[in-house]
C-alpha positions as CSV (number, residue, x, y, z in Angstrom):
1,M,165.9,144.3,90.8
2,R,167.6,147.2,89.1
3,Q,165.3,149.8,87.5
4,K,165.2,150.0,83.8
5,P,167.0,153.2,82.6
6,K,164.9,155.6,80.7
7,A,165.8,158.1,78.0
8,S,164.4,161.5,78.4
9,P,163.4,163.8,75.5
10,A,166.7,165.6,76.0
11,T,168.7,162.4,75.6
12,S,171.2,162.6,72.7
13,Y,172.3,159.8,70.6
14,F,175.8,160.1,72.1
15,S,174.9,160.2,75.8
16,M,172.9,157.0,75.7
17,K,174.8,154.2,77.2
18,T,174.9,150.9,75.3
19,P,173.3,148.5,75.1
20,F,170.0,150.2,74.3
21,Y,167.0,149.7,72.1
22,F,166.4,152.3,69.4
23,Y,162.9,152.7,68.0
24,D,162.2,154.3,64.6
25,L,158.8,155.9,65.2
26,T,158.5,157.0,61.6
27,L,158.7,153.4,60.5
28,L,156.3,152.3,63.2
29,E,153.7,154.9,62.1
30,R,154.1,153.8,58.4
31,T,153.6,150.2,59.5
32,L,150.4,151.1,61.4
33,S,149.1,153.1,58.5
34,A,149.6,150.1,56.1
35,L,147.9,147.8,58.6
36,A,145.0,150.1,59.1
37,R,144.4,150.6,55.4
38,S,144.3,146.8,54.7
39,A,142.1,146.1,57.8
40,G,139.7,148.9,56.9
41,R,139.4,147.8,53.3
42,H,138.3,144.3,54.4
43,D,136.5,145.2,57.7
44,V,138.9,143.3,59.9
45,A,139.3,144.2,63.6
46,I,142.9,144.5,64.9
47,H,144.1,143.6,68.4
48,Y,147.8,144.4,68.9
49,A,149.6,141.6,70.9
50,L,151.2,143.4,73.8
51,K,153.5,140.5,74.5
52,A,155.6,141.6,71.5
53,N,156.5,145.0,73.0
54,N,154.9,146.8,75.9
55,H,156.9,150.0,76.1
56,P,154.4,152.8,77.0
57,R,155.4,155.0,74.0
58,I,154.9,152.0,71.6
59,L,151.5,151.2,73.2
60,Q,150.4,154.8,73.0
61,T,151.3,155.1,69.4
62,I,149.4,151.9,68.5
63,A,146.4,152.8,70.6
64,A,146.2,156.2,68.8
65,A,145.9,154.2,65.5
66,G,142.6,152.9,66.7
67,F,143.5,149.3,67.3
68,G,142.4,147.0,70.1
69,A,144.7,144.9,72.3
70,D,145.5,141.2,72.8
71,C,146.6,140.7,76.4
72,V,147.9,137.7,78.3
73,S,148.1,139.0,81.9
74,G,146.6,141.4,84.3
75,G,149.6,143.6,83.9
76,E,149.1,143.8,80.2
77,I,145.5,144.7,80.6
78,E,146.4,147.6,83.0
79,A,149.1,148.8,80.6
80,A,146.8,148.7,77.6
81,I,144.1,150.7,79.4
82,E,146.7,153.2,80.7
83,A,148.0,153.6,77.1
84,G,144.5,154.4,75.8
85,F,143.2,151.1,74.4
86,P,139.4,150.9,75.0
87,A,138.7,148.2,77.5
88,S,135.9,146.9,75.3
89,D,138.5,146.2,72.6
90,I,140.8,144.2,74.9
91,F,140.8,140.4,74.5
92,F,142.4,138.4,77.4
93,A,144.1,135.2,76.4
94,G,146.5,132.8,78.2
95,V,146.2,129.3,79.7
96,G,146.8,130.3,83.3
97,K,144.6,133.3,84.3
98,S,144.6,133.8,88.0
99,D,141.6,134.7,90.0
100,E,143.0,138.2,90.6
101,E,143.5,138.7,86.9
102,I,140.0,137.5,86.0
103,L,138.4,139.8,88.6
104,L,140.5,142.7,87.3
105,A,139.4,142.0,83.7
106,L,135.7,141.7,84.8
107,E,136.0,145.1,86.7
108,A,137.6,146.7,83.6
109,R,134.8,145.3,81.4
110,I,137.1,143.9,78.7
111,G,135.8,142.8,75.4
112,A,136.3,139.0,75.8
113,F,138.0,136.3,77.8
114,V,139.8,133.8,75.4
115,V,139.1,130.5,77.2
116,E,141.6,127.7,76.8
117,S,140.3,124.9,79.0
118,V,137.1,123.6,80.7
119,P,138.4,124.3,84.3
120,E,139.2,127.9,83.2
121,L,135.7,128.4,81.9
122,L,134.1,127.1,85.1
123,N,136.3,129.4,87.2
124,I,135.5,132.5,85.1
125,E,131.8,131.5,85.5
126,R,132.2,131.2,89.3
127,L,134.0,134.5,89.7
128,A,131.6,136.4,87.3
129,G,128.6,134.9,89.3
130,S,130.1,136.1,92.6
131,K,130.1,139.6,91.2
132,N,126.7,139.3,89.6
133,D,128.5,140.0,86.3
134,I,128.5,138.4,82.9
135,A,131.8,137.4,81.3
136,P,132.0,137.5,77.4
137,I,133.7,134.4,76.1
138,L,135.7,133.4,73.1
139,L,136.6,129.7,72.9
140,R,140.1,129.1,71.7
141,L,140.3,126.0,69.5
142,N,143.3,123.9,68.7
143,P,142.9,123.2,65.0
144,E,145.8,120.7,64.7
145,V,147.7,122.8,62.1
146,D,151.5,122.7,62.1
147,A,152.9,126.2,61.8
148,H,156.3,124.9,60.6
149,T,158.1,127.4,62.8
150,H,160.3,126.9,65.8
151,S,158.9,124.3,68.3
152,H,158.9,126.9,71.1
153,I,156.5,129.2,69.2
154,T,154.2,126.5,67.7
155,T,150.8,126.6,69.4
156,G,148.3,124.8,67.2
157,L,149.0,121.1,67.7
158,A,147.3,118.7,70.1
159,E,150.6,118.3,72.0
160,N,150.7,122.0,72.8
161,K,149.2,123.5,76.0
162,F,147.0,126.0,74.2
163,G,143.4,125.8,73.3
164,L,140.5,123.3,73.4
165,L,140.1,120.5,71.0
166,P,137.1,121.3,68.7
167,E,135.1,118.4,70.0
168,D,135.6,119.5,73.6
169,A,134.6,123.0,72.8
170,F,131.5,121.8,71.0
171,A,130.5,119.8,74.0
172,L,130.8,122.9,76.2
173,M,128.3,124.9,74.1
174,P,125.1,123.8,75.9
175,H,126.5,124.8,79.3
176,L,128.0,128.0,78.0
177,L,124.7,129.1,76.4
178,Q,122.6,128.2,79.5
179,S,124.9,130.0,82.0
180,G,123.6,133.1,83.6
181,S,127.2,134.4,84.1
182,L,128.7,133.8,80.7
183,V,127.9,135.0,77.2
184,W,129.4,133.3,74.1
185,R,130.9,135.8,71.6
186,G,132.7,133.4,69.2
187,L,135.8,131.3,68.3
188,H,139.5,132.0,68.5
189,F,142.4,130.4,66.7
190,H,146.2,130.9,67.0
191,I,148.7,128.3,65.6
192,G,152.0,130.0,66.2
193,S,154.4,132.8,65.5
194,Q,156.9,133.9,62.8
195,I,154.9,132.1,60.0
196,R,156.1,132.9,56.5
197,S,154.3,130.2,54.6
198,A,151.0,131.0,52.8
199,K,150.2,127.3,52.8
200,V,150.1,127.2,56.6
201,F,147.6,130.0,56.7
202,E,145.5,128.4,53.9
203,E,145.4,125.1,55.9
204,L,144.3,127.0,58.9
205,C,141.5,128.6,56.9
206,E,140.3,125.3,55.6
207,K,140.2,123.7,59.0
208,T,138.5,126.8,60.5
209,N,135.8,126.5,57.9
210,R,135.1,122.9,58.7
211,I,134.9,123.7,62.4
212,L,132.6,126.7,61.7
213,A,130.3,124.5,59.6
214,S,129.9,122.0,62.4
215,F,129.1,124.7,64.9
216,R,126.6,126.4,62.6
217,T,124.9,123.1,61.7
218,A,124.2,122.7,65.4
219,G,122.8,126.2,65.6
220,Y,125.9,127.9,67.1
221,S,126.7,131.0,65.1
222,P,129.6,133.1,66.4
223,D,129.7,136.9,66.3
224,I,133.5,136.9,66.3
225,I,136.0,134.8,64.5
226,D,139.5,135.6,65.8
227,M,142.3,134.1,63.7
228,G,145.0,135.2,66.2
229,G,148.4,136.4,65.0
230,G,151.5,134.6,63.5
231,L,152.5,136.7,60.5
232,G,156.3,136.6,60.2
233,I,158.8,139.2,59.1
234,N,162.0,139.2,57.1
235,Y,164.8,138.8,59.6
236,D,167.4,138.1,56.9
237,E,166.9,141.3,54.8
238,P,164.9,143.8,56.9
239,E,165.8,146.7,54.6
240,A,164.1,144.9,51.7
241,E,160.9,144.3,53.6
242,P,160.6,146.9,56.5
243,I,156.7,146.6,56.4
244,P,155.1,143.2,56.1
245,D,152.6,142.5,53.3
246,F,149.5,143.0,55.4
247,A,147.3,143.4,52.3
248,T,147.9,139.8,51.1
249,Y,147.7,138.4,54.6
250,I,144.4,140.0,55.4
251,K,142.9,139.5,51.9
252,R,143.6,135.8,52.2
253,Y,141.6,135.5,55.4
254,R,138.8,137.6,53.9
255,R,138.7,135.5,50.8
256,M,138.9,132.1,52.4
257,I,137.2,132.3,55.8
258,E,133.4,131.7,55.6
259,T,132.6,134.4,58.1
260,G,128.9,134.6,57.5
261,E,127.5,137.3,59.9
262,A,130.6,137.2,62.1
263,R,133.3,139.8,62.1
264,L,136.9,138.8,61.5
265,H,139.6,139.7,64.0
266,I,143.4,139.3,64.0
267,E,146.1,139.8,66.6
268,P,149.4,140.9,65.0
269,G,152.4,141.6,67.3
270,R,155.8,140.9,65.8
271,S,154.7,142.1,62.3
272,V,153.8,145.5,63.8
273,V,156.8,146.4,65.9
274,A,159.8,144.1,65.0
275,Q,161.3,146.1,62.2
276,C,161.1,149.5,63.9
277,G,163.5,148.4,66.7
278,S,167.2,147.7,66.8
279,L,169.5,146.8,69.7
280,I,172.5,149.0,69.7
281,T,175.7,147.6,71.2
282,Q,179.4,148.4,71.2
283,V,182.4,146.2,70.6
284,L,184.4,145.7,73.8
285,Y,187.1,143.4,72.6
286,I,188.3,141.5,69.5
287,K,189.5,138.1,70.7
288,E,191.7,136.0,68.4
289,G,190.9,132.4,69.1
290,K,192.7,129.3,67.8
291,A,190.0,128.4,65.3
292,K,188.0,131.7,65.1
293,K,187.7,135.3,65.9
294,F,185.3,136.7,68.5
295,A,183.7,140.1,68.6
296,I,182.8,140.5,72.2
297,V,180.0,143.2,72.6
298,D,178.4,144.8,75.6
299,A,174.9,143.4,74.8
300,G,174.1,139.9,75.8
301,M,171.4,137.3,75.9
302,T,170.0,139.2,78.9
303,D,169.2,142.1,76.5
304,L,168.0,140.0,73.5
305,V,167.4,136.3,74.3
306,R,165.9,135.2,70.9
307,P,169.2,133.8,69.5
308,A,169.8,131.8,72.6
309,L,166.2,130.7,73.1
310,Y,165.0,130.1,69.6
311,E,168.2,129.8,67.6
312,A,167.0,133.0,65.9
313,H,169.1,135.0,63.5
314,H,169.1,138.8,63.3
315,Q,170.9,141.0,60.8
316,I,173.9,142.7,62.4
317,R,175.3,145.9,60.9
318,L,178.3,148.1,61.6
319,V,176.9,151.6,62.1
320,Q,178.2,155.1,62.8
321,P,177.3,156.8,66.0
322,G,173.8,158.3,65.8
323,E,173.0,156.5,62.5
324,W,170.8,153.9,64.1
325,K,168.0,153.7,61.5
326,M,167.9,150.9,58.9
327,R,169.0,152.0,55.5
328,A,168.1,150.5,52.1
329,T,171.8,150.6,51.0
330,S,174.3,147.8,51.6
331,P,177.3,148.4,53.9
332,S,179.9,150.4,52.2
333,A,182.9,148.9,54.0
334,A,184.3,145.7,52.6
335,L,183.3,142.5,54.3
336,T,186.7,140.9,55.0
337,E,186.5,139.3,58.4
338,K,184.5,136.5,60.0
339,Y,183.4,136.9,63.6
340,D,181.4,135.1,66.2
341,V,179.5,138.0,67.7
342,V,179.1,137.1,71.4
343,G,178.0,138.8,74.6
344,P,179.5,139.0,78.1
345,I,177.1,136.6,79.9
346,C,178.5,133.5,81.5
347,E,176.7,131.1,79.2
348,S,178.0,129.4,76.1
349,S,174.7,130.1,74.4
350,D,175.3,133.9,74.7
351,V,176.0,134.2,71.0
352,F,174.2,136.6,68.5
353,E,175.7,135.1,65.4
354,R,178.5,132.7,64.3
355,E,180.9,133.0,61.5
356,L,179.4,136.4,60.5
357,L,181.1,138.1,57.6
358,M,181.8,141.8,58.6
359,P,184.1,144.7,58.0
360,E,187.2,144.6,60.2
361,L,185.9,145.5,63.7
362,K,187.7,147.3,66.6
363,R,187.0,148.2,70.2
364,G,184.4,151.0,70.4
365,D,182.6,150.2,67.1
366,Y,178.8,150.3,67.2
367,L,176.7,147.4,65.9
368,A,173.0,147.5,65.3
369,I,171.2,144.2,65.8
370,R,168.1,144.7,63.5
371,S,164.5,143.5,63.7
372,A,164.6,143.6,67.5
373,G,161.5,145.6,68.2
374,A,159.5,142.5,69.0
375,Y,160.4,140.0,71.8
376,G,163.5,142.0,72.6
377,A,163.2,144.4,75.5
378,V,160.1,142.7,76.9
379,M,162.1,139.5,77.4
380,A,165.2,141.2,78.9
381,S,166.4,140.0,82.3
382,S,168.9,141.1,85.0
383,Y,170.7,137.7,85.0
384,N,174.3,138.2,86.1
385,M,173.0,141.3,87.9
386,R,173.1,143.3,84.7
387,P,171.0,146.4,84.3
388,L,168.1,146.3,81.9
389,P,168.7,148.0,78.5
390,G,167.4,151.5,78.0
391,S,165.3,152.8,75.1
392,L,165.8,155.7,72.7
393,F,163.2,156.9,70.2
394,S,163.9,158.5,66.9
395,D,162.3,161.8,68.0
396,E,164.6,162.1,71.0
397,Q,167.3,164.0,69.1
């Protein structure tokens, strides 16, 4: 596989080959500050979801803000520790943890394993016992809450592969508490991603409280209540909402969840990094079709797969060379032409946007595909033997 190109501190805006990801570190730091203020005000622990963006510079910046990490693989655990996240603040989720990953996590002494099935729990118990170790456990429950988001990122329904049904988790408790190789830390919930509806989170809170009440009635009082992630962002108008409303999001949980003596945890990913990243691409050709006009760019679904995979929409702006940051002002050029903005990949789904109203475009124009800091570069591939996109940071000028 071809190696991912890297931008050095000496890289200029003009020597960076498109397509590449541009990251606005100032916006990222402002976002982290807003999240830290809200979390601190309500005593909520934050674990950044590495799956959203695992670039070392992004991870180092987030670790320096004092947050923990939500990991879903051994590779993510190693990356988190290398970036400076304390191992004790790392939670390890995912339905398919391998023996090697479990042993790595035990050796690292992570904060908790998020367990999603009975066989997984028994395997962690076996491996911890073989090392004369004790594995800290959060039971991930499936609360049967519809996130009303894309089906590929809905995780809180019985038909999904994630989590335990509450009754199955409840039945596990006697074994879990009597085990010499496991220690129960609490409960974990995560119902999906890119959730913009307050009603969805309120329903999650109500069902969480009912589950908590049944556990506490039986004498099972958690130390941790982890509500997962899911907070969505504004893809349509990122300039209008560059930083999500963390205050309302966290305050809702604090107001509604009956935490008792437990500490509340959340695992934001997309909401932390999406708006600070843009995919920068150049127009290769303008193709006049019989029914429409195509702007063929040098970025493709191999660089940003979300539109092809999730039917996702990203704002696309015509920008001047070097002016990669989002701006609060509307485009100055008149929007006179409609284009299907498409990539070079040999797939009909390699389309970033259809019938997009834009200024008249020409070969060599730069386009910025906004809100690409999450689930962008991390999901890139070398399909069609294309090189992986590079990265450029706002302080590399």
